[in-house]
C-alpha positions in Angstrom: 15.5 -14.7 -29.2 12.4 -13.6 -27.4 12.9 -11.4 -24.3 10.7 -10.4 -21.4 11.2 -8.0 -18.5 10.5 -8.7 -14.9 9.6 -6.2 -12.2 10.6 -7.5 -8.8 7.9 -6.4 -6.4 9.0 -8.2 -3.2 10.4 -5.1 -1.5 7.0 -3.5 -1.7 4.2 -6.1 -2.2 6.1 -8.8 -0.3 7.2 -6.7 2.7 3.9 -5.0 3.2 2.3 -8.4 3.7 4.6 -9.6 6.5 4.3 -8.7 10.2 8.0 -8.1 10.7 9.8 -4.9 9.6 13.0 -5.5 7.7 15.7 -3.0 8.8 16.6 -0.4 6.1 20.1 -1.7 5.8 19.1 -5.2 5.2 16.4 -4.1 2.7 19.0 -2.2 0.7 21.4 -5.1 0.7 18.6 -7.4 -0.6 17.7 -4.9 -3.3 21.4 -4.7 -4.3 21.6 -8.5 -4.5 18.5 -8.5 -6.7 20.1 -5.9 -8.9 23.3 -7.9 -9.1 21.3 -10.9 -10.3 20.2 -8.8 -13.3 16.8 -7.5 -12.3 16.5 -4.0 -13.9 13.1 -2.9 -12.5 12.4 -3.2 -8.7 9.4 -1.8 -6.9 11.2 -0.7 -3.7 8.4 0.6 -1.6 5.1 2.4 -1.2 4.2 6.1 -0.5 1.5 5.5 2.0 1.2 6.9 5.6 3.7 5.1 7.9 0.9 4.4 10.4 -0.8 2.2 7.8 2.3 0.4 6.6 5.1 0.8 9.1 7.1 -1.9 7.2 7.5 0.6 4.3 8.0 3.8 6.4 11.6 4.1 5.1 10.6 4.2 1.4 12.3 7.6 0.7 15.6 6.3 2.1 15.3 3.1 0.1 14.5 5.0 -3.1 17.6 7.2 -2.5 19.8 4.0 -2.2 18.2 2.3 -5.2 18.9 5.3 -7.4 22.6 4.6 -6.9 22.3 1.2 -8.6 23.4 1.4 -12.3 20.7 0.9 -14.9 17.9 0.2 -12.3 14.4 1.5 -13.0 13.2 2.4 -9.5 9.5 2.0 -9.0 7.2 2.6 -6.1 3.5 2.4 -5.4 1.3 5.5 -4.7 -2.4 5.1 -3.8 -3.3 8.7 -4.5 -2.1 12.1 -5.8 -0.5 12.9 -2.5 1.5 9.7 -2.6 2.5 10.4 -6.2 3.8 13.9 -5.2 6.0 12.2 -2.6 7.2 9.6 -5.1 8.1 12.3 -7.6 10.0 14.3 -4.9 11.9 11.2 -3.9 13.0 10.7 -7.5 11.3 7.5 -8.5 11.4 6.6 -12.2 8.0 4.9 -12.2 4.9 5.3 -10.1 2.4 2.4 -9.9 -1.1 3.4 -9.0 -3.7 0.7 -8.1 -7.3 1.0 -9.4 -9.6 -1.8 -8.1 -12.3 -2.7 -10.6 -14.3 -4.2 -7.8 -16.0 -1.4 -5.9 -16.0 -3.3 -2.6 -12.3 -4.0 -2.9 -11.6 -0.4 -3.8 -13.5 0.9 -0.8 -11.7 -1.5 1.5 -8.2 -0.9 0.0 -8.1 2.9 -0.6 -11.4 4.0 0.9 -12.5 5.4 -2.5 -14.8 4.0 -5.3 -13.2 3.4 -8.7 -14.5 6.7 -10.2 -12.8 8.7 -7.4 -9.6 6.8 -8.1 -9.7 7.8 -11.7 -9.7 11.4 -10.5 -6.7 10.7 -8.3 -4.9 9.3 -11.3 -5.8 12.4 -13.3 -4.4 14.6 -10.6 -1.3 12.5 -10.3 -0.7 12.9 -14.1 -1.0 16.7 -13.6 1.8 16.5 -11.0 3.8 14.2 -13.3 3.5 16.7 -16.2 4.7 19.5 -13.9 7.7 17.6 -12.7 11.1 18.0 -14.4 11.8 14.3 -14.0 8.4 13.2 -15.4 8.3 9.6 -14.1 6.2 7.0 -15.8 2.7 6.5 -14.3 1.5 2.9 -14.6 -2.0 2.0 -13.5 -2.6 -1.5 -12.2 -6.2 -2.6 -12.8 -6.6 -4.6 -9.6 -9.1 -7.4 -9.1 -9.4 -7.5 -12.9 -10.0 -11.3 -12.8 -12.1 -11.7 -9.7 -12.7 -10.4 -6.2 -12.8 -12.3 -3.0 -15.5 -9.9 -1.7 -17.8 -9.6 -4.8 -16.8 -12.8 -6.8 -16.9 -12.4 -10.5 -15.8 -9.0 -12.0 -17.5 -7.7 -15.1 -14.9 -7.7 -17.9 -16.7 -4.7 -19.6 -16.0 -2.7 -16.4 -12.3 -3.6 -16.7 -12.3 -2.2 -20.3 -14.2 0.9 -19.3 -11.8 1.7 -16.6 -8.8 1.0 -18.8 -10.2 3.6 -21.3 -10.8 6.1 -18.4 -7.3 6.0 -16.9 -5.7 6.3 -20.3 -7.9 9.4 -21.0 -6.8 10.7 -17.6 -3.1 10.6 -18.7 -1.7 7.2 -17.5 1.3 6.1 -19.5 0.9 2.3 -19.1 -1.6 -0.3 -17.9 -1.2 -3.7 -16.3 -3.8 -6.3 -15.5 -3.6 -7.4 -11.9 -4.9 -10.8 -10.6 -4.9 -9.4 -7.0 -6.8 -12.4 -5.7 -5.2 -15.2 -7.7 -8.6 -16.2 -9.2 -7.6 -16.0 -12.8 -7.3 -18.9 -15.2 -5.3 -19.0 -18.5 -8.4 -18.8 -20.8 -9.6 -15.8 -18.9 -6.2 -14.2 -19.0 -6.1 -14.5 -22.8 -9.6 -13.3 -23.2 -9.3 -10.2 -21.0 -5.9 -9.3 -22.4 -7.4 -9.2 -25.9 -10.3 -7.1 -24.8 -8.1 -4.5 -23.0 -5.5 -4.6 -25.8 -8.3 -3.5 -28.2 -8.7 -0.2 -26.4 -5.2 0.3 -24.9 -3.0 -1.0 -27.7 0.7 -1.1 -26.7 0.0 0.8 -23.5 -1.2 -2.4 -22.0 2.3 -3.6 -21.0 2.2 -6.1 -18.2 0.5 -8.4 -15.8 0.7 -8.8 -12.0 -0.2 -12.3 -11.0 -0.8 -14.1 -7.7 -0.5 -17.8 -7.1 -3.5 -18.5 -4.8 -4.7 -21.5 -6.8 -1.4 -22.6 -8.2 -2.0 -21.1 -11.7 0.4 -18.2 -11.6 2.9 -19.6 -14.0 0.2 -20.9 -16.3 -1.4 -17.5 -16.4 2.0 -15.9 -17.1 2.4 -18.2 -20.1 -1.1 -17.3 -21.3 -0.3 -13.6 -21.1 2.9 -14.2 -22.9 1.0 -15.9 -25.7 -1.1 -12.8 -26.0 2.0 -10.5 -26.5 2.6 -9.4 -22.9 6.3 -9.0 -22.2 6.4 -7.4 -18.7 5.7 -9.5 -15.6 5.6 -8.6 -11.9 6.8 -11.2 -9.5 8.2 -11.5 -6.0 11.2 -13.4 -4.7 10.2 -16.4 -2.7 6.6 -15.7 -3.5 6.2 -13.1 -0.8 3.1 -10.9 -1.1 -0.6 -10.7 -0.8 -3.4 -8.2 -0.3 -4.8 -7.6 3.3 -8.1 -6.7 1.7 -8.3 -9.9 -0.4 -8.9 -12.6 2.2 -7.3 -15.9 1.3 -5.2 -14.5 -1.5 -1.6 -15.7 -1.2 1.6 -14.5 -2.6 2.8 -13.4 -6.0 4.3 -15.6 -8.6 7.8 -16.7 -7.4 10.5 -14.8 -9.3 12.9 -17.7 -9.3 10.3 -20.0 -10.9 9.2 -17.4 -13.4 12.7 -16.9 -14.6 13.3 -20.6 -14.7 10.2 -21.2 -16.8 11.1 -18.6 -19.4 14.8 -19.4 -19.6 13.9 -23.1 -20.0 11.7 -22.0 -23.0 14.6 -20.1 -24.5 13.1 -16.7 -23.6 15.7 -14.3 -22.2 15.1 -12.6 -18.9 18.5 -11.0 -18.3 18.5 -12.6 -14.9 21.4 -14.7 -13.4 19.4 -17.5 -11.8 22.3 -18.6 -9.5 22.7 -15.1 -8.1 18.9 -14.8 -7.8 18.7 -17.9 -5.7 21.7 -16.6 -3.6 19.7 -13.4 -2.9 17.2 -15.5 -1.0 19.8 -15.9 1.7 19.6 -12.2 2.6 15.8 -12.4 2.7 15.9 -15.5 4.9 18.4 -13.9 7.3 16.3 -10.7 7.6 12.9 -12.5 8.0 13.8 -15.8 9.7 10.2 -16.6 10.6 8.8 -16.0 7.2 8.1 -19.0 4.9 9.9 -18.8 1.5 8.4 -20.5 -1.5 9.7 -21.6 -4.9 10.1 -24.9 -6.7 13.5 -24.2 -8.3 15.2 -23.2 -5.0 13.8 -26.4 -3.4 14.7 -28.8 -6.3 17.9 -27.2 -7.6 18.9 -27.0 -11.3 18.1 -30.1 -13.3 20.9 -31.7 -15.2 19.4 -30.8 -18.6 19.2 -27.1 -17.8 21.7 -25.2 -19.8 24.6 -23.9 -17.8 24.6 -20.7 -19.8 21.0 -20.0 -18.7 22.0 -20.3 -15.0 24.0 -17.1 -15.2 
């Protein structure tokens, strides 16, 4: 049986995009419920200044809790070398660093051009190599499929930056459709181009659902050999520097699609849907998305795949 892995990014990408701040205790309870549903990689926060993202000011405390969950790979985002240093000190297993291919988006998001971010990644890898824990450093090539500020993004620039960050010491790469502008043909084409220079170090995709193509793009990436997918429970998420871009692919719908195809995710769908209750209670004003939670399980869906 084919198998994929899912990195749940709601506790980071989702919560940074909402106005309300989820209390730490409720955040930890939600992460525990996601873990109980079978998710084995969760991006639990972001190491950025609290004044910029007060919703994630408790990331150290959340990391400490998440590390107590058996078999969980605890991931967090760091936008620069200083953030990576904090992430390493907190004990994360994986640091995700964003590198916007679009110069305009990079300047808006991290106030640095792409070349300067490559140097931040290099310095982060130096810190990783000096750490006894040596977490994985994954670079997400943001706006790889298009930018709401600049429009089209040159695919050759994506390939060049992929080569640059691998040379800088990154362990893994993912292609990020930050704006949700990708289409399946584009996903297949760019995955092949980056795979030609990155090989198996191109591990995953981070997809948004702005134009309703998130699941189709996930399936296109799967057809090209990608087996790791970011998603967010209830479709929470978005980028404040990508106007009009809506949330991530809905975890519940992504799991349902692959399980329906006979591709194992390791996730108990019934427990995953139940975890939404904690999210709804903590963020009662926030709209929650997802086709499966709204429609329920169809009668032809195997009971074994529900749990």
